[in-house]
TIVEX-750654 format. One line per field, with one value per atom (N, C-alpha, C, O): atom name; residue number from 0; x, y, z; residue in one letter. Coordinates in steps of 0.001 Angstrom, whole numbers, m for minus. Each point is the difference from the previous one (the first is absolute). Layout:
residues N
paro [CA | ...]
fipa [NUM | ...]
X [X | ...]
Y [Y | ...]
Z [Z | ...]
gulo [A | ...]
***
This chain:
residues 156
paro [N | CA | C | O | N | CA | C | O | N | CA | C | O | N | CA | C | O | N | CA | C | O | N | CA | C | O | N | CA | C | O | N | CA | C | O | N | CA | C | O | N | CA | C | O | N | CA | C | O | N | CA | C | O | N | CA | C | O | N | CA | C | O | N | CA | C | O | N | CA | C | O | N | CA | C | O | N | CA | C | O | N | CA | C | O | N | CA | C | O | N | CA | C | O | N | CA | C | O | N | CA | C | O | N | CA | C | O | N | CA | C | O | N | CA | C | O | N | CA | C | O | N | CA | C | O | N | CA | C | O | N | CA | C | O | N | CA | C | O | N | CA | C | O | N | CA | C | O | N | CA | C | O | N | CA | C | O | N | CA | C | O | N | CA | C | O | N | CA | C | O | N | CA | C | O | N | CA | C | O | N | CA | C | O | N | CA | C | O | N | CA | C | O | N | CA | C | O | N | CA | C | O | N | CA | C | O | N | CA | C | O | N | CA | C | O | N | CA | C | O | N | CA | C | O | N | CA | C | O | N | CA | C | O | N | CA | C | O | N | CA | C | O | N | CA | C | O | N | CA | C | O | N | CA | C | O | N | CA | C | O | N | CA | C | O | N | CA | C | O | N | CA | C | O | N | CA | C | O | N | CA | C | O | N | CA | C | O | N | CA | C | O | N | CA | C | O | N | CA | C | O | N | CA | C | O | N | CA | C | O | N | CA | C | O | N | CA | C | O | N | CA | C | O | N | CA | C | O | N | CA | C | O | N | CA | C | O | N | CA | C | O | N | CA | C | O | N | CA | C | O | N | CA | C | O | N | CA | C | O | N | CA | C | O | N | CA | C | O | N | CA | C | O | N | CA | C | O | N | CA | C | O | N | CA | C | O | N | CA | C | O | N | CA | C | O | N | CA | C | O | N | CA | C | O | N | CA | C | O | N | CA | C | O | N | CA | C | O | N | CA | C | O | N | CA | C | O | N | CA | C | O | N | CA | C | O | N | CA | C | O | N | CA | C | O | N | CA | C | O | N | CA | C | O | N | CA | C | O | N | CA | C | O | N | CA | C | O | N | CA | C | O | N | CA | C | O | N | CA | C | O | N | CA | C | O | N | CA | C | O | N | CA | C | O | N | CA | C | O | N | CA | C | O | N | CA | C | O | N | CA | C | O | N | CA | C | O | N | CA | C | O | N | CA | C | O | N | CA | C | O | N | CA | C | O | N | CA | C | O | N | CA | C | O | N | CA | C | O | N | CA | C | O | N | CA | C | O | N | CA | C | O | N | CA | C | O | N | CA | C | O | N | CA | C | O | N | CA | C | O | N | CA | C | O | N | CA | C | O | N | CA | C | O | N | CA | C | O | N | CA | C | O | N | CA | C | O | N | CA | C | O | N | CA | C | O | N | CA | C | O | N | CA | C | O | N | CA | C | O | N | CA | C | O | N | CA | C | O | N | CA | C | O | N | CA | C | O | N | CA | C | O | N | CA | C | O | N | CA | C | O | N | CA | C | O | N | CA | C | O | N | CA | C | O | N | CA | C | O | N | CA | C | O | N | CA | C | O | N | CA | C | O | N | CA | C | O | N | CA | C | O]
fipa [0 | 0 | 0 | 0 | 1 | 1 | 1 | 1 | 2 | 2 | 2 | 2 | 3 | 3 | 3 | 3 | 4 | 4 | 4 | 4 | 5 | 5 | 5 | 5 | 6 | 6 | 6 | 6 | 7 | 7 | 7 | 7 | 8 | 8 | 8 | 8 | 9 | 9 | 9 | 9 | 10 | 10 | 10 | 10 | 11 | 11 | 11 | 11 | 12 | 12 | 12 | 12 | 13 | 13 | 13 | 13 | 14 | 14 | 14 | 14 | 15 | 15 | 15 | 15 | 16 | 16 | 16 | 16 | 17 | 17 | 17 | 17 | 18 | 18 | 18 | 18 | 19 | 19 | 19 | 19 | 20 | 20 | 20 | 20 | 21 | 21 | 21 | 21 | 22 | 22 | 22 | 22 | 23 | 23 | 23 | 23 | 24 | 24 | 24 | 24 | 25 | 25 | 25 | 25 | 26 | 26 | 26 | 26 | 27 | 27 | 27 | 27 | 28 | 28 | 28 | 28 | 29 | 29 | 29 | 29 | 30 | 30 | 30 | 30 | 31 | 31 | 31 | 31 | 32 | 32 | 32 | 32 | 33 | 33 | 33 | 33 | 34 | 34 | 34 | 34 | 35 | 35 | 35 | 35 | 36 | 36 | 36 | 36 | 37 | 37 | 37 | 37 | 38 | 38 | 38 | 38 | 39 | 39 | 39 | 39 | 40 | 40 | 40 | 40 | 41 | 41 | 41 | 41 | 42 | 42 | 42 | 42 | 43 | 43 | 43 | 43 | 44 | 44 | 44 | 44 | 45 | 45 | 45 | 45 | 46 | 46 | 46 | 46 | 47 | 47 | 47 | 47 | 48 | 48 | 48 | 48 | 49 | 49 | 49 | 49 | 50 | 50 | 50 | 50 | 51 | 51 | 51 | 51 | 52 | 52 | 52 | 52 | 53 | 53 | 53 | 53 | 54 | 54 | 54 | 54 | 55 | 55 | 55 | 55 | 56 | 56 | 56 | 56 | 57 | 57 | 57 | 57 | 58 | 58 | 58 | 58 | 59 | 59 | 59 | 59 | 60 | 60 | 60 | 60 | 61 | 61 | 61 | 61 | 62 | 62 | 62 | 62 | 63 | 63 | 63 | 63 | 64 | 64 | 64 | 64 | 65 | 65 | 65 | 65 | 66 | 66 | 66 | 66 | 67 | 67 | 67 | 67 | 68 | 68 | 68 | 68 | 69 | 69 | 69 | 69 | 70 | 70 | 70 | 70 | 71 | 71 | 71 | 71 | 72 | 72 | 72 | 72 | 73 | 73 | 73 | 73 | 74 | 74 | 74 | 74 | 75 | 75 | 75 | 75 | 76 | 76 | 76 | 76 | 77 | 77 | 77 | 77 | 78 | 78 | 78 | 78 | 79 | 79 | 79 | 79 | 80 | 80 | 80 | 80 | 81 | 81 | 81 | 81 | 82 | 82 | 82 | 82 | 83 | 83 | 83 | 83 | 84 | 84 | 84 | 84 | 85 | 85 | 85 | 85 | 86 | 86 | 86 | 86 | 87 | 87 | 87 | 87 | 88 | 88 | 88 | 88 | 89 | 89 | 89 | 89 | 90 | 90 | 90 | 90 | 91 | 91 | 91 | 91 | 92 | 92 | 92 | 92 | 93 | 93 | 93 | 93 | 94 | 94 | 94 | 94 | 95 | 95 | 95 | 95 | 96 | 96 | 96 | 96 | 97 | 97 | 97 | 97 | 98 | 98 | 98 | 98 | 99 | 99 | 99 | 99 | 100 | 100 | 100 | 100 | 101 | 101 | 101 | 101 | 102 | 102 | 102 | 102 | 103 | 103 | 103 | 103 | 104 | 104 | 104 | 104 | 105 | 105 | 105 | 105 | 106 | 106 | 106 | 106 | 107 | 107 | 107 | 107 | 108 | 108 | 108 | 108 | 109 | 109 | 109 | 109 | 110 | 110 | 110 | 110 | 111 | 111 | 111 | 111 | 112 | 112 | 112 | 112 | 113 | 113 | 113 | 113 | 114 | 114 | 114 | 114 | 115 | 115 | 115 | 115 | 116 | 116 | 116 | 116 | 117 | 117 | 117 | 117 | 118 | 118 | 118 | 118 | 119 | 119 | 119 | 119 | 120 | 120 | 120 | 120 | 121 | 121 | 121 | 121 | 122 | 122 | 122 | 122 | 123 | 123 | 123 | 123 | 124 | 124 | 124 | 124 | 125 | 125 | 125 | 125 | 126 | 126 | 126 | 126 | 127 | 127 | 127 | 127 | 128 | 128 | 128 | 128 | 129 | 129 | 129 | 129 | 130 | 130 | 130 | 130 | 131 | 131 | 131 | 131 | 132 | 132 | 132 | 132 | 133 | 133 | 133 | 133 | 134 | 134 | 134 | 134 | 135 | 135 | 135 | 135 | 136 | 136 | 136 | 136 | 137 | 137 | 137 | 137 | 138 | 138 | 138 | 138 | 139 | 139 | 139 | 139 | 140 | 140 | 140 | 140 | 141 | 141 | 141 | 141 | 142 | 142 | 142 | 142 | 143 | 143 | 143 | 143 | 144 | 144 | 144 | 144 | 145 | 145 | 145 | 145 | 146 | 146 | 146 | 146 | 147 | 147 | 147 | 147 | 148 | 148 | 148 | 148 | 149 | 149 | 149 | 149 | 150 | 150 | 150 | 150 | 151 | 151 | 151 | 151 | 152 | 152 | 152 | 152 | 153 | 153 | 153 | 153 | 154 | 154 | 154 | 154 | 155 | 155 | 155 | 155]
X [56576 | 442 | m1057 | 332 | m1608 | m1047 | m60 | m256 | 496 | m50 | 1088 | m258 | 1484 | 1090 | m302 | 310 | m912 | m347 | m1063 | 97 | m1107 | m1037 | 582 | m323 | 1185 | 640 | 838 | m42 | 775 | 842 | m881 | 309 | m1405 | m892 | m677 | m211 | m137 | m643 | 969 | m393 | 1672 | 990 | 200 | 106 | m53 | 127 | m1188 | 168 | m1359 | m1201 | m25 | m320 | 645 | 29 | 1090 | m169 | 1286 | 1085 | m456 | 291 | m995 | m449 | m994 | 51 | m974 | m934 | 698 | m458 | 1539 | 712 | 849 | 465 | m249 | 863 | m575 | 758 | m2058 | m618 | m246 | m430 | 699 | m240 | 953 | 1209 | m1759 | 797 | m278 | m1157 | 2187 | m138 | m611 | 480 | m1536 | m675 | 171 | 65 | 7 | 98 | m991 | m375 | m43 | m966 | 628 | 1174 | m2000 | 432 | m1258 | m1127 | 1360 | m1142 | 244 | 1085 | m2113 | 2 | m519 | m1194 | 2118 | m300 | m1012 | m779 | 763 | m895 | m1463 | m813 | 449 | m1376 | m236 | m1113 | 2155 | m154 | m379 | m737 | 1231 | m281 | 1176 | 1154 | m1479 | 1043 | m221 | m1125 | 2217 | m86 | 1323 | 1018 | m1054 | 1180 | 730 | m621 | 1947 | 801 | 1212 | 424 | 132 | 1171 | 1138 | 301 | 319 | 1102 | 1121 | 291 | 334 | 1160 | m407 | 813 | m2060 | m447 | 696 | 497 | m466 | 470 | m1185 | m860 | 808 | m1075 | 452 | 1040 | m1825 | 329 | m785 | 483 | m1690 | m802 | m906 | m663 | 639 | m902 | m498 | 448 | m1373 | m504 | m1542 | m585 | m45 | m1431 | m400 | m1148 | 2024 | m300 | m38 | m744 | 1571 | 21 | 1012 | 808 | m883 | 917 | 484 | m774 | 2066 | 563 | 1173 | 899 | m916 | 1078 | 400 | m794 | 2061 | 455 | 1026 | 667 | m553 | 1072 | 406 | m634 | 1660 | 286 | m1154 | m42 | m882 | m1092 | m1343 | m835 | 601 | m1312 | 93 | 962 | m1993 | m117 | m1432 | m937 | 750 | m1314 | m277 | 787 | m1882 | m468 | m1336 | m899 | 754 | m1259 | m290 | 854 | m2036 | m360 | m1464 | m838 | 573 | m1372 | m753 | 506 | m1728 | m857 | m502 | m520 | 681 | m438 | m1434 | m492 | m150 | m1314 | m1111 | 253 | m1460 | m1202 | m285 | m895 | 1594 | m325 | m597 | m1104 | 1839 | m448 | m958 | 177 | m1168 | m961 | 370 | 634 | m1018 | 302 | m464 | 704 | m1889 | m574 | 825 | m133 | 974 | 784 | 1438 | 739 | m332 | 1381 | 450 | 1039 | m1804 | 419 | 132 | 998 | m1954 | 58 | 1121 | 717 | m570 | 1052 | 1382 | 910 | m750 | 1256 | 296 | 1132 | m2108 | 117 | 430 | 865 | m1505 | 305 | 1498 | 683 | m217 | 1397 | 995 | 1047 | m1374 | 891 | 48 | 1064 | m2182 | m24 | 771 | 770 | m989 | 759 | 1530 | 778 | m382 | 1435 | 509 | 1153 | m2041 | 370 | 470 | 931 | m1611 | 259 | m565 | m1173 | 1979 | m417 | m328 | 340 | m992 | m375 | m678 | 310 | m1231 | m727 | m917 | m695 | 701 | m969 | m1285 | 19 | m1133 | m1187 | 219 | 809 | m1523 | 115 | m707 | m1121 | 1820 | m600 | m130 | 834 | m1851 | m178 | 320 | m76 | 432 | 341 | m308 | m265 | 304 | m268 | 1080 | 292 | 287 | 968 | m700 | m1117 | 1750 | m583 | m464 | m1077 | 1844 | m294 | m250 | m276 | 359 | m100 | m922 | m133 | m479 | m581 | 1009 | 555 | m314 | 1027 | m412 | m923 | 1625 | m124 | 1392 | 849 | m600 | 1312 | m91 | m989 | 2057 | 193 | 1482 | 815 | m464 | 1386 | 191 | m947 | 2218 | 317 | 1500 | 805 | m457 | 1380 | 184 | m716 | 1683 | 387 | 1357 | 1040 | m1076 | 1183 | 580 | m661 | 1861 | 627 | m237 | 424 | m1063 | m200 | m1464 | m893 | 672 | m1351 | m440 | 841 | m2168 | m439 | m1406 | m815 | 586 | m1340 | m374 | 774 | m1947 | m556 | m1168 | m779 | 664 | m1068 | m476 | 778 | m2056 | m595 | m490 | m646 | 952 | m478 | m841 | 449 | m1645 | m888 | m281 | m416 | 649 | m294 | m1482 | m829 | 518 | m1404 | m910 | m1191 | 1719 | m875 | m98 | m706 | 1435 | m76 | 725 | m144 | 930 | 655 | 1248 | 398 | 210 | 1169 | 241 | m417 | 1101 | 346 | 1469 | 597 | m27 | 1391 | 201 | m715 | 1712 | 395 | 1295 | 903 | m838 | 1181 | 422 | m823 | 2118 | 576 | 1194 | 858 | m802 | 1131 | 506 | m723 | 1946 | 633 | 990 | 612 | m470 | 855 | 393 | m523 | 1450 | 558 | m624 | m223 | m61 | m445 | m1521 | m616 | 22 | m1478 | m602 | m1162 | 1931 | m473 | 158 | m401 | 985 | 279 | m1274 | m754 | 504 | m1160 | 250 | m938 | 2166 | 328 | m808 | m475 | 306 | m814 | m1388 | m505 | m119 | m1335 | 60 | m874 | 1888 | 161 | 218 | m513 | 1263 | 216 | m1323 | m334 | m405 | m1246 | m1001 | m698 | 624 | m981 | 429 | m749 | 1929 | 480 | m271 | 352 | m958 | m194 | m982 | m1018 | 1381 | m842 | 249 | 1005 | m1897 | 140 | 474 | m497 | 1456 | 445 | m1060 | m656 | 487 | m984 | 511 | m689]
Y [m78542 | 1374 | 787 | 696 | m813 | 710 | m459 | 791 | m2078 | m558 | 613 | 307 | m107 | 579 | 1470 | 444 | 280 | 1392 | 29 | 792 | m1651 | m38 | m339 | 637 | m1656 | m366 | 1130 | 248 | 412 | 1143 | 1124 | 611 | m344 | 1060 | m378 | 854 | m2135 | m472 | 124 | 424 | m785 | 116 | 1465 | 301 | 599 | 1417 | 540 | 809 | m1234 | 472 | m479 | 773 | m2013 | m521 | 701 | 226 | 109 | 689 | 1396 | 465 | 193 | 1375 | m23 | 874 | m1866 | m81 | m255 | 453 | m1162 | m373 | 1152 | m88 | 1163 | 1082 | 701 | 466 | m382 | 638 | m957 | 420 | m1688 | m1007 | 229 | 145 | m115 | 231 | m1169 | m370 | m214 | m1077 | 561 | 994 | m1636 | 460 | m1041 | m1203 | 1717 | m877 | 482 | 1172 | m2057 | 337 | 867 | m143 | 1053 | 817 | 241 | m103 | 426 | 211 | 1186 | 168 | 679 | 1120 | m636 | m255 | 10 | m794 | 697 | m691 | 1995 | 719 | m319 | 0 | m275 | m215 | m1285 | m260 | m538 | m1314 | 127 | m834 | 1870 | 229 | m589 | 375 | m1303 | m601 | 409 | 264 | m215 | 259 | m354 | m192 | 111 | m296 | 1294 | 965 | m933 | 1207 | m316 | m1155 | 2119 | m253 | m593 | 462 | m1488 | m668 | 984 | 904 | m1112 | 840 | 1337 | 925 | m777 | 1264 | 298 | m904 | 2192 | 500 | 448 | 726 | m1161 | 443 | 1347 | 78 | 945 | 1347 | 254 | 723 | m1298 | 145 | m1220 | m404 | m172 | m1107 | 247 | m643 | 1576 | 389 | 64 | m316 | 708 | 155 | 1180 | 52 | 890 | 1149 | m327 | 610 | m1597 | m326 | m1088 | m411 | m34 | m981 | 566 | 151 | 164 | 594 | m862 | m309 | m76 | m759 | 650 | 717 | m960 | 645 | m849 | m836 | 1072 | m502 | 1201 | 1050 | m1158 | 1126 | 385 | 1126 | m2042 | 254 | 257 | 694 | m1241 | 65 | 533 | m256 | 1003 | 519 | m295 | 512 | m1346 | m477 | 437 | m269 | 922 | 481 | m635 | 17 | m591 | m530 | 648 | m18 | 576 | 628 | m324 | m232 | 227 | m166 | 1264 | 1097 | m1232 | 1168 | 507 | m765 | 2062 | 607 | 504 | 198 | m1 | 623 | m878 | m1008 | 1400 | m649 | m1331 | m710 | 346 | m1261 | 330 | 535 | m857 | 267 | m1093 | m1165 | 1517 | m947 | m383 | 782 | m1959 | m449 | 1038 | 290 | 251 | 967 | 1278 | 749 | m493 | 1238 | m166 | 980 | m2232 | m234 | 858 | 657 | m660 | 685 | 1507 | 586 | 38 | 1447 | 380 | 974 | m1713 | 300 | m168 | 776 | m1783 | m214 | 1149 | 477 | m49 | 1139 | 1239 | 759 | m564 | 1174 | 9 | 1020 | m2169 | m45 | 161 | 627 | m1186 | 159 | 1481 | 502 | 181 | 1398 | 820 | 894 | m1212 | 690 | m159 | 918 | m2142 | m271 | 501 | m225 | 911 | 567 | m1044 | 236 | m1412 | m1018 | 550 | 369 | m301 | 514 | m1162 | m1155 | 1488 | m952 | m1249 | m1138 | 1410 | m1077 | m770 | 587 | m1897 | m831 | 43 | 402 | m810 | m144 | m1089 | m910 | 1020 | m993 | m1280 | 33 | m1172 | m1282 | m774 | 149 | m957 | m834 | m1436 | m401 | m364 | m1420 | m720 | 618 | m1919 | m823 | m1066 | m694 | 572 | m1103 | m928 | 276 | m1347 | m1017 | 596 | m356 | 1256 | 550 | 1515 | 577 | 66 | 1436 | 483 | m661 | 1800 | 785 | 1112 | 579 | m280 | 1001 | 1015 | m215 | 1323 | 1060 | 475 | 75 | 251 | 436 | 1047 | 91 | 702 | 895 | 116 | m201 | 526 | 193 | 1443 | 706 | m277 | 1342 | 255 | m930 | 2194 | 427 | 656 | 934 | m1438 | 574 | 642 | m657 | 1974 | 762 | m650 | 22 | m597 | m523 | m1508 | m586 | m49 | m1459 | m353 | 838 | m2054 | m527 | m461 | m313 | 269 | m482 | m619 | 360 | m1276 | m538 | 341 | m234 | 780 | 232 | m976 | m201 | m398 | m944 | 45 | 256 | m506 | m276 | m1430 | m447 | m275 | m1361 | m7 | 461 | m984 | m90 | m1500 | m711 | 247 | m1398 | m235 | 882 | m2066 | m330 | 103 | 269 | m476 | 173 | 1462 | 319 | 559 | 1437 | 406 | 1137 | m2044 | 339 | 882 | 653 | m645 | 880 | 255 | m765 | 1861 | 376 | 406 | 406 | m517 | 273 | 827 | m147 | 1036 | 838 | m649 | m347 | 196 | m591 | 996 | 451 | m130 | 830 | m734 | m480 | 390 | m607 | 997 | 372 | 49 | 841 | m861 | m914 | 1232 | m805 | 871 | 1098 | m1611 | 824 | m201 | 968 | m2210 | m299 | m95 | m844 | 1730 | 44 | m1302 | m297 | m474 | m1262 | m1196 | m1114 | 1340 | m1064 | m510 | 780 | m2095 | m585 | m506 | m416 | 444 | m474 | 680 | m685 | 2032 | 631 | m598 | m192 | m107 | m608 | m1378 | m351 | m421 | m1330 | 76 | m832 | 1813 | 212 | 327 | m601 | 1526 | 415 | m1151 | m154 | m634 | m1099 | m1183 | m970 | 1024 | m1108 | 210 | m865 | 1970 | 273 | m998 | m378 | m27 | m891 | 169 | 587 | m1087 | 13 | m1369 | m1012 | 962 | m1255 | m536 | 758 | m2048 | m649 | m86 | m516]
Z [m18360 | 238 | 793 | 960 | m1369 | 704 | 1461 | 908 | m711 | 1381 | 853 | 1164 | m1687 | 720 | 385 | 1106 | m2038 | 285 | 1100 | 937 | m1052 | 1009 | 1400 | 1002 | m987 | 1267 | 587 | 1205 | m2026 | 470 | 532 | 1023 | m1722 | 476 | 1299 | 861 | m705 | 1241 | 1147 | 1087 | m1291 | 1063 | 393 | 1189 | m2139 | 277 | 757 | 912 | m1267 | 698 | 1420 | 902 | m673 | 1390 | 838 | 1198 | m1860 | 690 | 397 | 1102 | m1988 | 293 | 1144 | 866 | m831 | 1108 | 1329 | 1049 | m1099 | 1207 | 551 | 1136 | m1902 | 468 | 1223 | 850 | m745 | 1125 | 1160 | 1074 | m1285 | 1020 | 1169 | m184 | 1349 | 1203 | 913 | 199 | 354 | 953 | 1279 | 545 | m73 | 1221 | 1083 | m254 | 1488 | 1173 | 1040 | 12 | 844 | 1057 | 1072 | 345 | 174 | 1153 | 835 | m485 | 1752 | 922 | 867 | 557 | m436 | 975 | 1263 | 157 | 729 | 1217 | 927 | 656 | m579 | 912 | m291 | 923 | m2193 | m344 | m777 | m458 | 311 | m677 | m1458 | m526 | m134 | m1446 | m782 | 202 | m1095 | m863 | m1439 | m424 | m321 | m1435 | m668 | 665 | m1956 | m775 | m322 | m444 | 665 | m198 | m877 | m51 | m620 | m830 | 822 | 1101 | m1655 | 665 | 296 | m783 | 1950 | 381 | 582 | 9 | 488 | 544 | 1314 | 672 | m305 | 1308 | 801 | m498 | 1760 | 884 | 616 | 654 | m873 | 515 | 1278 | 871 | m727 | 1194 | 144 | m955 | 2140 | 311 | 1417 | 949 | m817 | 1298 | m68 | m1036 | 2097 | m9 | m862 | m441 | 180 | m842 | m1485 | m767 | 371 | m1416 | m330 | 834 | m2075 | m519 | m1313 | m945 | 886 | m1196 | m462 | 782 | m2056 | m595 | m1289 | m609 | 161 | m1238 | m692 | 609 | m1913 | m839 | m847 | 109 | m945 | m885 | m935 | m493 | 250 | m950 | 645 | m580 | 1776 | 659 | 1427 | 724 | m349 | 1351 | 417 | m611 | 1662 | 360 | 1466 | 907 | m729 | 1325 | 295 | m841 | 2052 | 478 | 1371 | 886 | m722 | 1251 | 349 | m871 | 2186 | 476 | m291 | 240 | m763 | m193 | 1339 | 812 | m589 | 1250 | m154 | m1111 | 2228 | m56 | 552 | 660 | m936 | 532 | m634 | 460 | m1470 | m687 | m1369 | m106 | m901 | m1369 | m457 | 358 | m1127 | m533 | m1429 | m708 | 289 | m1346 | m1037 | m966 | 1190 | m963 | m96 | m968 | 1949 | 62 | m488 | m91 | m228 | m361 | m1175 | 68 | m1126 | m1231 | 206 | m419 | 1037 | 180 | 993 | m228 | 1291 | 954 | m618 | 291 | m1138 | m697 | m961 | m68 | m646 | m954 | 782 | m438 | 1644 | 799 | 462 | m90 | 575 | 495 | m1159 | 163 | m1317 | m1168 | m421 | m362 | 408 | m335 | 1041 | m349 | 1634 | 1074 | m188 | 259 | m729 | m200 | m1358 | m368 | m366 | m1301 | m1026 | m770 | 783 | m1037 | m1283 | m45 | m1007 | m1286 | m969 | 257 | m1345 | m1028 | 589 | m352 | 1247 | 699 | m937 | m830 | 970 | m706 | 810 | 1163 | m1756 | 805 | 1088 | m182 | 1280 | 1049 | m459 | m507 | 703 | m312 | 1309 | 893 | m776 | 1180 | m352 | m1161 | 2169 | m172 | 1298 | 1031 | m1104 | 1176 | 102 | m974 | 2134 | 304 | 960 | 436 | m111 | 909 | 1294 | 479 | 116 | 1325 | m22 | 1052 | m2180 | m65 | m1145 | m1030 | 1240 | m1058 | m277 | 934 | m2200 | m291 | m1031 | m786 | 806 | m1010 | m316 | 888 | m2150 | m404 | m1091 | m728 | 635 | m1104 | m260 | 900 | m2135 | m390 | m389 | m345 | 411 | m396 | 96 | 49 | m23 | 124 | 1362 | 362 | 375 | 1290 | m247 | 58 | m338 | m427 | m1252 | m1039 | 1084 | m1199 | m127 | m996 | 1932 | m7 | m344 | 124 | m543 | m184 | 1391 | 843 | m597 | 1293 | m96 | m849 | 1735 | 253 | 1433 | 927 | m758 | 1323 | 156 | m932 | 2109 | 215 | 1437 | 919 | m736 | 1321 | 4 | m948 | 2018 | 182 | 1298 | 1049 | m1153 | 1159 | 234 | m915 | 2154 | 275 | m236 | 221 | m665 | m376 | 1216 | m156 | 1372 | 1167 | 464 | 957 | m1664 | 291 | 1261 | 450 | 142 | 1252 | m113 | 964 | m2151 | m178 | m1489 | m870 | 627 | m1342 | m82 | 997 | m2182 | m210 | m1235 | m991 | 1057 | m1129 | m551 | 762 | m2080 | m647 | m1109 | m796 | 773 | m1025 | m575 | 740 | m2075 | m677 | m1033 | m924 | 1085 | m1059 | m754 | 552 | m1828 | m897 | m1206 | m185 | m623 | m1065 | m1370 | m727 | 367 | m1375 | m72 | 651 | m1459 | m123 | m520 | 279 | m1026 | m587 | 947 | m339 | 1527 | 935 | 654 | 581 | m669 | 619 | 1414 | 679 | m234 | 1342 | 1115 | 906 | m951 | 1070 | 114 | 1106 | m2246 | 13 | 653 | 793 | m1119 | 591 | 1493 | 749 | m315 | 1441 | 682 | 1022 | m1563 | 606 | 69 | 1002 | m2031 | m9 | 866 | 118 | 486 | 836 | 1488 | 801 | m405 | 1426 | 642 | m581 | 1811 | 765 | 1496 | 402 | 401 | 1449 | 428 | m495 | 1413 | 537 | 922 | 714 | m727 | 879 | 1391 | 880]
gulo [M | M | M | M | K | K | K | K | R | R | R | R | R | R | R | R | I | I | I | I | F | F | F | F | T | T | T | T | A | A | A | A | M | M | M | M | A | A | A | A | V | V | V | V | L | L | L | L | A | A | A | A | F | F | F | F | S | S | S | S | A | A | A | A | F | F | F | F | G | G | G | G | M | M | M | M | N | N | N | N | A | A | A | A | Q | Q | Q | Q | T | T | T | T | L | L | L | L | Q | Q | Q | Q | S | S | S | S | T | T | T | T | T | T | T | T | W | W | W | W | K | K | K | K | A | A | A | A | Y | Y | Y | Y | G | G | G | G | I | I | I | I | S | S | S | S | F | F | F | F | K | K | K | K | A | A | A | A | P | P | P | P | A | A | A | A | G | G | G | G | F | F | F | F | N | N | N | N | V | V | V | V | E | E | E | E | D | D | D | D | D | D | D | D | S | S | S | S | E | E | E | E | E | E | E | E | G | G | G | G | Y | Y | Y | Y | I | I | I | I | I | I | I | I | S | S | S | S | T | T | T | T | P | P | P | P | T | T | T | T | Y | Y | Y | Y | Y | Y | Y | Y | I | I | I | I | T | T | T | T | V | V | V | V | Q | Q | Q | Q | L | L | L | L | L | L | L | L | E | E | E | E | G | G | G | G | E | E | E | E | G | G | G | G | I | I | I | I | K | K | K | K | R | R | R | R | S | S | S | S | E | E | E | E | L | L | L | L | S | S | S | S | Q | Q | Q | Q | E | E | E | E | L | L | L | L | K | K | K | K | N | N | N | N | I | I | I | I | A | A | A | A | S | S | S | S | D | D | D | D | D | D | D | D | E | E | E | E | V | V | V | V | T | T | T | T | N | N | N | N | Q | Q | Q | Q | T | T | T | T | P | P | P | P | V | V | V | V | T | T | T | T | T | T | T | T | F | F | F | F | E | E | E | E | L | L | L | L | L | L | L | L | Q | Q | Q | Q | F | F | F | F | Y | Y | Y | Y | G | G | G | G | A | A | A | A | Q | Q | Q | Q | L | L | L | L | K | K | K | K | G | G | G | G | N | N | N | N | C | C | C | C | E | E | E | E | T | T | T | T | E | E | E | E | Q | Q | Q | Q | C | C | C | C | I | I | I | I | Y | Y | Y | Y | S | S | S | S | Y | Y | Y | Y | L | L | L | L | L | L | L | L | T | T | T | T | K | K | K | K | D | D | D | D | G | G | G | G | S | S | S | S | S | S | S | S | G | G | G | G | F | F | F | F | Y | Y | Y | Y | V | V | V | V | S | S | S | S | I | I | I | I | T | T | T | T | Y | Y | Y | Y | T | T | T | T | D | D | D | D | K | K | K | K | Q | Q | Q | Q | D | D | D | D | N | N | N | N | T | T | T | T | P | P | P | P | E | E | E | E | N | N | N | N | I | I | I | I | L | L | L | L | K | K | K | K | S | S | S | S | F | F | F | F | S | S | S | S | L | L | L | L | E | E | E | E | E | E | E | E]
***
């Protein structure tokens, strides 16, 4: 009897964890050779030198080249905080930094009007270019935006 209860609870737990699971597929911003995993079934709204914007009913992802004199790794966190404040992102988390194979990154989460959002700056490790990434989504407990962000890479 105890074994049946344990098995039933395990199945329910695994089902609950799977509710936020989103199938991801590869996509590439051709203008800059930036690839990442995106929610399956996305619509491309813009694929130009100005930006790469894709969407689904749940996610809205924007990728843009950072403009200016060239941002330094040491400036990522403060610059990201500044842009989030300018965009009136509320309930901001502290900025966290991370490292991907080809990028140094900084991110923060917050509320963009009625949606959840992640703002991030990615700087190529050679410092030659930087990118702004914004992901808006509906469910605060959803881990998919983190998985999307951590999948960014440059095509060889």
